[in-house]
N, C-alpha and C positions, 0 to 999 in steps of 0.2 A: 400646518396649523395643529394645535393641540387637540386632543380628544374631548376637551371640556365643552366646546361649542358644537354647533350643528355640523353635520358632514358637508362635504362639498356640494353634493346634490341637494341636500336639504336647504343649504344656504342659497343655491341657485333658484330654487322654488320660492324662497322668501323674497329674493330680489325681484323675480318676475311678478310676484303678487304686489310688491310695494309700489310699483310705478316709477321707481328710480332708474330702471333700465328699459330701453325701448327695443333693444335687439339682443340676440345671442352674444354678439361681439361685446356689447356693453356689460353683459353678465360676466363674460370671461375676464374683461378688464377689471371689474369690481372685485371678483374673486382673487385675481392676481394681486391687486392692491392690498387686499385683506390677508394676503400670505397663505392662501389655500394651496395645497399641493396637488399636482396632477390635474389641473383644471381642464386642459385639452382632452385628456383621456376620459375624464368623467363626463364631459359634455359632448362626446362624439356620437352617442347613440341617437338614431333617428327618432325613436319613440320619445325620448326625453326632450329632444329639441322641439318636437311637435307639441308636447305638453307645455313647455316653457313659452313657446310662441302663442299658444292658446291662452295661457294665463296672462301674458302681457296684453293681448288683444282684449281680453275680458276687462282687465283693469282700465285700459284706455277707454273702452266703451262706457264704463261706469263713471269715469271722471271727465268725459267729453264735454264740449260746450253746451250741449242740449240738457245736460243734467243740472246745470246751474240755474236754470229758469224756474 
């Protein structure tokens, strides 16, 4: 991926916040589809995985069925 857009980690955070990915595997697949380099290496850290899981859980809670009422 060119340097014009967000870095791999920044894009992973965007995807986690967007609600379009439900798992780390989904984020990896999306980044690979978007032609980001070194996806597995960038997303191997335990702290980053924990942050991404928390962001996805937060998004899910905010958009859950109880929020529509």
